A tleap script that builds the chain and sets N, CA, C and O, in Angstrom:
source leaprc.protein.ff14SB
mol = sequence {
  NMET SER SER GLY CYS PRO GLY ASN ASP PHE
  ARG LYS LEU LYS VAL ARG VAL VAL ASN CYS
  PRO GLU CYS LYS ALA ASP VAL GLU ILE PHE
  SER ASP GLU LEU ARG VAL ARG CYS GLN LYS
  CYS GLY SER GLN VAL TYR ILE ASP ARG LEU
  PRO SER CYS ILE GLU TRP CYS ALA SER ALA
  LYS ASN CYS LEU GLY ASP PRO ARG TRP GLN
  SER ILE GLN ILE GLU PRO THR GLU ARG GLU
  THR ASP GLY HIE CTHR
}
set mol.1.N position { -19.397 -12.642 14.838 }
set mol.1.CA position { -18.057 -12.750 14.073 }
set mol.1.C position { -18.351 -12.455 12.558 }
set mol.1.O position { -19.200 -13.114 11.959 }
set mol.2.N position { -17.652 -11.474 11.963 }
set mol.2.CA position { -17.691 -11.112 10.710 }
set mol.2.C position { -17.184 -12.227 9.643 }
set mol.2.O position { -16.304 -13.023 9.971 }
set mol.3.N position { -17.706 -12.248 8.504 }
set mol.3.CA position { -17.576 -13.348 7.651 }
set mol.3.C position { -16.372 -12.549 6.386 }
set mol.3.O position { -15.762 -13.143 5.497 }
set mol.4.N position { -16.344 -11.399 6.638 }
set mol.4.CA position { -15.741 -10.672 5.632 }
set mol.4.C position { -13.878 -10.535 5.964 }
set mol.4.O position { -13.274 -11.230 6.780 }
set mol.5.N position { -13.372 -9.642 5.233 }
set mol.5.CA position { -12.156 -9.628 5.738 }
set mol.5.C position { -11.852 -8.597 6.763 }
set mol.5.O position { -12.232 -7.426 6.731 }
set mol.6.N position { -11.065 -9.209 7.752 }
set mol.6.CA position { -10.694 -8.398 9.054 }
set mol.6.C position { -10.195 -6.855 8.747 }
set mol.6.O position { -10.652 -5.840 9.274 }
set mol.7.N position { -9.148 -6.930 7.766 }
set mol.7.CA position { -8.768 -5.872 7.491 }
set mol.7.C position { -9.192 -4.828 6.615 }
set mol.7.O position { -8.616 -3.770 6.362 }
set mol.8.N position { -10.526 -5.368 6.089 }
set mol.8.CA position { -11.294 -4.333 5.348 }
set mol.8.C position { -12.223 -3.321 6.249 }
set mol.8.O position { -13.450 -3.412 6.276 }
set mol.9.N position { -11.487 -2.369 6.963 }
set mol.9.CA position { -11.961 -1.510 8.119 }
set mol.9.C position { -11.287 -0.192 7.663 }
set mol.9.O position { -10.064 -0.171 7.526 }
set mol.10.N position { -12.101 0.998 7.405 }
set mol.10.CA position { -11.394 2.006 7.193 }
set mol.10.C position { -10.389 2.432 8.168 }
set mol.10.O position { -9.270 2.902 7.962 }
set mol.11.N position { -11.075 2.145 9.418 }
set mol.11.CA position { -10.242 2.515 10.834 }
set mol.11.C position { -9.022 1.994 10.958 }
set mol.11.O position { -8.360 2.401 11.913 }
set mol.12.N position { -8.367 0.899 9.975 }
set mol.12.CA position { -7.012 0.223 10.118 }
set mol.12.C position { -6.132 0.748 8.900 }
set mol.12.O position { -4.977 0.333 8.806 }
set mol.13.N position { -6.619 1.617 7.992 }
set mol.13.CA position { -5.774 2.195 6.882 }
set mol.13.C position { -4.363 2.705 7.394 }
set mol.13.O position { -4.163 3.120 8.535 }
set mol.14.N position { -3.593 2.632 6.578 }
set mol.14.CA position { -1.976 3.331 6.891 }
set mol.14.C position { -2.011 4.210 5.951 }
set mol.14.O position { -2.674 4.131 4.918 }
set mol.15.N position { -1.147 5.262 6.346 }
set mol.15.CA position { -1.001 6.459 5.337 }
set mol.15.C position { 0.441 6.658 4.997 }
set mol.15.O position { 1.342 6.343 5.775 }
set mol.16.N position { 0.638 7.182 3.832 }
set mol.16.CA position { 2.233 7.189 3.592 }
set mol.16.C position { 2.343 8.532 3.053 }
set mol.16.O position { 1.305 9.058 2.652 }
set mol.17.N position { 3.535 9.225 2.973 }
set mol.17.CA position { 3.695 10.278 2.351 }
set mol.17.C position { 4.688 10.166 1.207 }
set mol.17.O position { 5.805 9.654 1.292 }
set mol.18.N position { 4.122 10.729 0.087 }
set mol.18.CA position { 4.911 10.723 -1.094 }
set mol.18.C position { 5.104 12.195 -1.728 }
set mol.18.O position { 4.221 13.035 -1.551 }
set mol.19.N position { 6.217 12.486 -2.437 }
set mol.19.CA position { 6.216 13.840 -3.317 }
set mol.19.C position { 5.561 13.780 -4.555 }
set mol.19.O position { 5.585 12.845 -5.355 }
set mol.20.N position { 4.854 15.070 -4.667 }
set mol.20.CA position { 4.259 15.161 -5.921 }
set mol.20.C position { 5.339 15.413 -6.988 }
set mol.20.O position { 6.308 16.137 -6.760 }
set mol.21.N position { 5.099 14.671 -8.379 }
set mol.21.CA position { 6.135 14.856 -8.884 }
set mol.21.C position { 6.295 16.072 -9.906 }
set mol.21.O position { 7.195 16.231 -10.731 }
set mol.22.N position { 5.142 16.930 -9.628 }
set mol.22.CA position { 5.363 18.195 -10.365 }
set mol.22.C position { 5.808 19.309 -9.598 }
set mol.22.O position { 6.601 20.141 -10.038 }
set mol.23.N position { 5.293 19.340 -8.413 }
set mol.23.CA position { 5.701 20.423 -7.455 }
set mol.23.C position { 6.663 20.160 -6.027 }
set mol.23.O position { 7.170 20.968 -5.248 }
set mol.24.N position { 6.668 18.675 -6.062 }
set mol.24.CA position { 7.425 18.043 -4.805 }
set mol.24.C position { 6.990 18.548 -3.570 }
set mol.24.O position { 7.827 18.679 -2.677 }
set mol.25.N position { 5.680 18.890 -3.349 }
set mol.25.CA position { 5.001 18.941 -2.240 }
set mol.25.C position { 4.632 17.596 -1.357 }
set mol.25.O position { 4.296 16.668 -2.092 }
set mol.26.N position { 4.617 17.304 -0.070 }
set mol.26.CA position { 4.230 16.246 0.370 }
set mol.26.C position { 2.614 16.084 0.216 }
set mol.26.O position { 1.724 16.903 0.446 }
set mol.27.N position { 2.538 14.608 -0.300 }
set mol.27.CA position { 0.990 14.173 -0.441 }
set mol.27.C position { 0.888 13.229 0.309 }
set mol.27.O position { 1.778 12.379 0.348 }
set mol.28.N position { -0.221 13.152 1.083 }
set mol.28.CA position { -0.851 12.028 1.700 }
set mol.28.C position { -1.278 10.859 0.849 }
set mol.28.O position { -1.779 11.166 -0.233 }
set mol.29.N position { -1.188 9.726 1.100 }
set mol.29.CA position { -1.941 8.698 0.344 }
set mol.29.C position { -2.170 7.429 1.027 }
set mol.29.O position { -1.211 6.721 1.332 }
set mol.30.N position { -3.485 7.059 1.314 }
set mol.30.CA position { -3.672 5.929 2.237 }
set mol.30.C position { -3.304 4.485 1.609 }
set mol.30.O position { -2.736 4.402 0.519 }
set mol.31.N position { -3.590 3.594 2.212 }
set mol.31.CA position { -3.083 2.218 1.673 }
set mol.31.C position { -4.248 1.780 0.747 }
set mol.31.O position { -3.901 0.947 -0.090 }
set mol.32.N position { -5.565 2.157 0.708 }
set mol.32.CA position { -6.436 1.670 0.079 }
set mol.32.C position { -6.367 2.492 -1.335 }
set mol.32.O position { -7.171 2.086 -2.175 }
set mol.33.N position { -5.594 3.502 -1.699 }
set mol.33.CA position { -5.746 4.394 -2.720 }
set mol.33.C position { -4.821 4.225 -3.793 }
set mol.33.O position { -3.688 3.833 -3.512 }
set mol.34.N position { -5.134 4.464 -5.004 }
set mol.34.CA position { -4.313 4.341 -6.270 }
set mol.34.C position { -3.591 5.631 -6.667 }
set mol.34.O position { -2.433 5.664 -7.083 }
set mol.35.N position { -4.450 6.773 -6.483 }
set mol.35.CA position { -4.063 7.916 -6.590 }
set mol.35.C position { -4.758 9.033 -5.887 }
set mol.35.O position { -5.924 8.947 -5.501 }
set mol.36.N position { -3.994 10.097 -5.734 }
set mol.36.CA position { -4.678 11.415 -5.237 }
set mol.36.C position { -4.451 12.647 -5.856 }
set mol.36.O position { -3.615 12.681 -6.759 }
set mol.37.N position { -5.095 13.755 -5.506 }
set mol.37.CA position { -4.705 14.979 -6.195 }
set mol.37.C position { -3.996 15.902 -5.139 }
set mol.37.O position { -4.518 16.180 -4.060 }
set mol.38.N position { -2.645 16.396 -5.578 }
set mol.38.CA position { -1.847 17.282 -4.731 }
set mol.38.C position { -2.666 18.433 -4.487 }
set mol.38.O position { -3.138 19.074 -5.426 }
set mol.39.N position { -2.865 18.737 -3.292 }
set mol.39.CA position { -3.322 19.860 -2.792 }
set mol.39.C position { -2.728 21.339 -2.995 }
set mol.39.O position { -3.337 22.373 -2.719 }
set mol.40.N position { -1.402 21.252 -3.537 }
set mol.40.CA position { -0.727 22.441 -3.786 }
set mol.40.C position { -0.881 22.847 -5.272 }
set mol.40.O position { -1.174 23.993 -5.612 }
set mol.41.N position { -0.687 21.935 -6.042 }
set mol.41.CA position { -0.512 22.238 -7.557 }
set mol.41.C position { -1.862 21.524 -8.271 }
set mol.41.O position { -2.192 22.109 -9.303 }
set mol.42.N position { -2.651 20.440 -7.936 }
set mol.42.CA position { -3.684 20.082 -8.525 }
set mol.42.C position { -3.291 18.770 -9.323 }
set mol.42.O position { -4.134 18.007 -9.796 }
set mol.43.N position { -1.928 18.589 -9.422 }
set mol.43.CA position { -1.588 17.190 -10.519 }
set mol.43.C position { -1.969 16.008 -9.473 }
set mol.43.O position { -1.973 16.073 -8.243 }
set mol.44.N position { -2.332 14.752 -10.434 }
set mol.44.CA position { -2.562 13.611 -9.921 }
set mol.44.C position { -1.130 13.041 -9.540 }
set mol.44.O position { -0.089 13.195 -10.179 }
set mol.45.N position { -1.333 12.289 -8.252 }
set mol.45.CA position { -0.008 11.561 -7.875 }
set mol.45.C position { -0.418 10.265 -7.603 }
set mol.45.O position { -1.220 10.025 -6.700 }
set mol.46.N position { 0.099 9.355 -8.359 }
set mol.46.CA position { -0.230 7.869 -8.361 }
set mol.46.C position { 0.933 7.186 -7.408 }
set mol.46.O position { 2.026 7.721 -7.224 }
set mol.47.N position { 0.562 6.009 -6.868 }
set mol.47.CA position { 1.455 5.208 -6.192 }
set mol.47.C position { 2.048 4.494 -7.105 }
set mol.47.O position { 1.472 4.330 -8.181 }
set mol.48.N position { 3.333 3.915 -6.867 }
set mol.48.CA position { 4.389 3.080 -7.936 }
set mol.48.C position { 3.574 1.658 -8.122 }
set mol.48.O position { 3.867 1.124 -9.191 }
set mol.49.N position { 2.787 1.049 -7.471 }
set mol.49.CA position { 2.378 -0.155 -7.726 }
set mol.49.C position { 0.873 -0.377 -6.975 }
set mol.49.O position { 0.517 0.393 -6.082 }
set mol.50.N position { 0.248 -1.210 -7.308 }
set mol.50.CA position { -1.120 -1.410 -6.550 }
set mol.50.C position { -0.917 -1.844 -5.080 }
set mol.50.O position { 0.026 -2.506 -4.648 }
set mol.51.N position { -1.896 -1.389 -4.435 }
set mol.51.CA position { -1.718 -1.772 -2.852 }
set mol.51.C position { -2.146 -3.187 -2.712 }
set mol.51.O position { -3.133 -3.544 -3.356 }
set mol.52.N position { -1.557 -3.995 -1.986 }
set mol.52.CA position { -1.595 -5.393 -1.730 }
set mol.52.C position { -1.966 -5.324 -0.177 }
set mol.52.O position { -1.078 -4.980 0.603 }
set mol.53.N position { -3.384 -5.672 0.359 }
set mol.53.CA position { -3.499 -6.177 1.804 }
set mol.53.C position { -2.471 -6.914 2.560 }
set mol.53.O position { -2.308 -6.724 3.765 }
set mol.54.N position { -1.693 -7.848 1.792 }
set mol.54.CA position { -0.502 -8.621 2.449 }
set mol.54.C position { 0.455 -7.657 3.006 }
set mol.54.O position { 1.069 -7.947 4.034 }
set mol.55.N position { 0.641 -6.475 2.378 }
set mol.55.CA position { 1.583 -5.499 2.707 }
set mol.55.C position { 1.261 -4.805 4.139 }
set mol.55.O position { 2.070 -4.722 5.063 }
set mol.56.N position { 0.008 -4.350 4.150 }
set mol.56.CA position { -0.264 -3.088 5.241 }
set mol.56.C position { -1.369 -3.838 5.930 }
set mol.56.O position { -1.772 -3.086 6.817 }
set mol.57.N position { -2.022 -4.909 5.948 }
set mol.57.CA position { -3.046 -5.414 6.975 }
set mol.57.C position { -2.225 -6.198 8.118 }
set mol.57.O position { -1.287 -6.971 7.926 }
set mol.58.N position { -2.734 -5.861 9.224 }
set mol.58.CA position { -2.238 -6.503 10.435 }
set mol.58.C position { -2.973 -8.014 10.690 }
set mol.58.O position { -2.661 -8.797 11.587 }
set mol.59.N position { -3.972 -8.208 9.723 }
set mol.59.CA position { -4.546 -9.660 9.858 }
set mol.59.C position { -3.935 -10.592 8.572 }
set mol.59.O position { -4.118 -11.809 8.547 }
set mol.60.N position { -3.338 -10.021 7.725 }
set mol.60.CA position { -2.874 -10.758 6.633 }
set mol.60.C position { -2.181 -12.108 6.799 }
set mol.60.O position { -2.265 -13.049 6.010 }
set mol.61.N position { -1.480 -12.069 7.945 }
set mol.61.CA position { -0.878 -13.477 8.353 }
set mol.61.C position { -1.934 -14.331 8.858 }
set mol.61.O position { -1.885 -15.519 8.539 }
set mol.62.N position { -2.767 -13.973 9.504 }
set mol.62.CA position { -3.929 -14.761 9.869 }
set mol.62.C position { -4.790 -15.308 8.906 }
set mol.62.O position { -5.332 -16.400 9.072 }
set mol.63.N position { -4.968 -14.516 7.770 }
set mol.63.CA position { -5.990 -14.835 6.752 }
set mol.63.C position { -5.419 -15.688 5.731 }
set mol.63.O position { -6.144 -16.489 5.141 }
set mol.64.N position { -4.025 -15.575 5.436 }
set mol.64.CA position { -3.213 -16.602 4.626 }
set mol.64.C position { -2.749 -17.882 5.339 }
set mol.64.O position { -2.659 -18.958 4.747 }
set mol.65.N position { -2.492 -17.734 6.486 }
set mol.65.CA position { -1.764 -18.917 7.283 }
set mol.65.C position { -0.430 -18.426 7.193 }
set mol.65.O position { -0.079 -17.626 6.325 }
set mol.66.N position { 0.509 -19.005 8.294 }
set mol.66.CA position { 1.681 -18.566 8.410 }
set mol.66.C position { 2.667 -19.176 7.296 }
set mol.66.O position { 3.520 -18.442 6.798 }
set mol.67.N position { 2.543 -20.588 6.886 }
set mol.67.CA position { 3.259 -20.938 5.733 }
set mol.67.C position { 3.244 -20.172 4.387 }
set mol.67.O position { 4.249 -19.926 3.720 }
set mol.68.N position { 1.901 -19.806 4.058 }
set mol.68.CA position { 1.761 -18.926 2.625 }
set mol.68.C position { 2.323 -17.611 2.953 }
set mol.68.O position { 3.148 -17.084 2.206 }
set mol.69.N position { 1.904 -17.038 4.069 }
set mol.69.CA position { 2.476 -15.762 4.454 }
set mol.69.C position { 3.932 -15.577 4.513 }
set mol.69.O position { 4.480 -14.539 4.143 }
set mol.70.N position { 4.581 -16.652 5.008 }
set mol.70.CA position { 5.962 -16.602 4.914 }
set mol.70.C position { 6.571 -16.833 3.422 }
set mol.70.O position { 7.677 -16.401 3.099 }
set mol.71.N position { 5.892 -17.414 2.732 }
set mol.71.CA position { 6.470 -17.905 1.233 }
set mol.71.C position { 6.445 -16.619 0.224 }
set mol.71.O position { 7.019 -16.492 -0.857 }
set mol.72.N position { 5.716 -15.836 0.824 }
set mol.72.CA position { 5.381 -14.534 -0.150 }
set mol.72.C position { 5.985 -13.347 0.334 }
set mol.72.O position { 5.753 -12.250 -0.174 }
set mol.73.N position { 6.936 -13.560 1.528 }
set mol.73.CA position { 7.415 -12.270 2.197 }
set mol.73.C position { 8.810 -12.424 1.260 }
set mol.73.O position { 9.380 -13.498 1.065 }
set mol.74.N position { 9.265 -11.035 0.687 }
set mol.74.CA position { 10.318 -10.938 0.078 }
set mol.74.C position { 10.809 -9.613 0.558 }
set mol.74.O position { 10.082 -8.842 1.184 }
set mol.75.N position { 12.149 -9.340 0.236 }
set mol.75.CA position { 12.878 -7.955 0.906 }
set mol.75.C position { 12.481 -6.959 -0.109 }
set mol.75.O position { 12.042 -7.388 -1.175 }
set mol.76.N position { 12.574 -5.728 0.073 }
set mol.76.CA position { 12.336 -4.654 -0.624 }
set mol.76.C position { 13.190 -4.698 -1.945 }
set mol.76.O position { 12.751 -4.466 -3.072 }
set mol.77.N position { 14.577 -5.058 -1.594 }
set mol.77.CA position { 15.624 -5.029 -2.921 }
set mol.77.C position { 15.023 -6.050 -3.835 }
set mol.77.O position { 14.910 -5.923 -5.054 }
set mol.78.N position { 14.656 -7.062 -3.124 }
set mol.78.CA position { 14.198 -8.262 -4.603 }
set mol.78.C position { 13.162 -7.808 -5.229 }
set mol.78.O position { 13.093 -8.133 -6.415 }
set mol.79.N position { 12.024 -6.921 -4.659 }
set mol.79.CA position { 11.036 -6.184 -5.359 }
set mol.79.C position { 11.694 -5.366 -6.457 }
set mol.79.O position { 11.436 -5.520 -7.651 }
set mol.80.N position { 12.512 -4.536 -5.999 }
set mol.80.CA position { 13.020 -3.684 -6.946 }
set mol.80.C position { 13.897 -3.949 -7.959 }
set mol.80.O position { 14.057 -3.198 -8.921 }
set mol.81.N position { 14.499 -5.026 -7.783 }
set mol.81.CA position { 15.644 -5.866 -8.715 }
set mol.81.C position { 14.828 -6.922 -9.624 }
set mol.81.O position { 15.466 -7.590 -10.438 }
set mol.82.N position { 13.527 -7.075 -9.511 }
set mol.82.CA position { 13.006 -8.238 -10.362 }
set mol.82.C position { 12.544 -7.899 -11.618 }
set mol.82.O position { 11.736 -8.598 -12.230 }
set mol.83.N position { 12.985 -6.916 -12.019 }
set mol.83.CA position { 12.877 -6.568 -13.410 }
set mol.83.C position { 11.666 -5.799 -13.881 }
set mol.83.O position { 11.336 -5.687 -15.061 }
set mol.84.N position { 11.027 -5.271 -12.825 }
set mol.84.CA position { 9.782 -4.269 -12.854 }
set mol.84.C position { 10.183 -2.902 -12.342 }
set mol.84.O position { 9.683 -2.454 -11.310 }
set mol.85.N position { 10.997 -2.293 -12.986 }
set mol.85.CA position { 11.392 -0.994 -12.421 }
set mol.85.C position { 10.629 0.193 -13.073 }
set mol.85.O position { 10.851 1.347 -12.705 }
savepdb mol mol.pdb
quit
């Protein structure tokens, strides 16, 4: 049994596609990355917030325990309107 985080495995990363702010090309960014370079124009593409394993890791609920995991789950609309736009 591993003593590390069960989600800390590159095989479990998730990818999302965002648009380059300069050329609008599709850019893939993985769940453990903060920025990537656009392959089309070379611009740096940043994600809008730091990645949290709670959002993308399938083991997060087990690591935190159900009560704590439930207490930190908020709807995307609540995140967008909490004053951090």
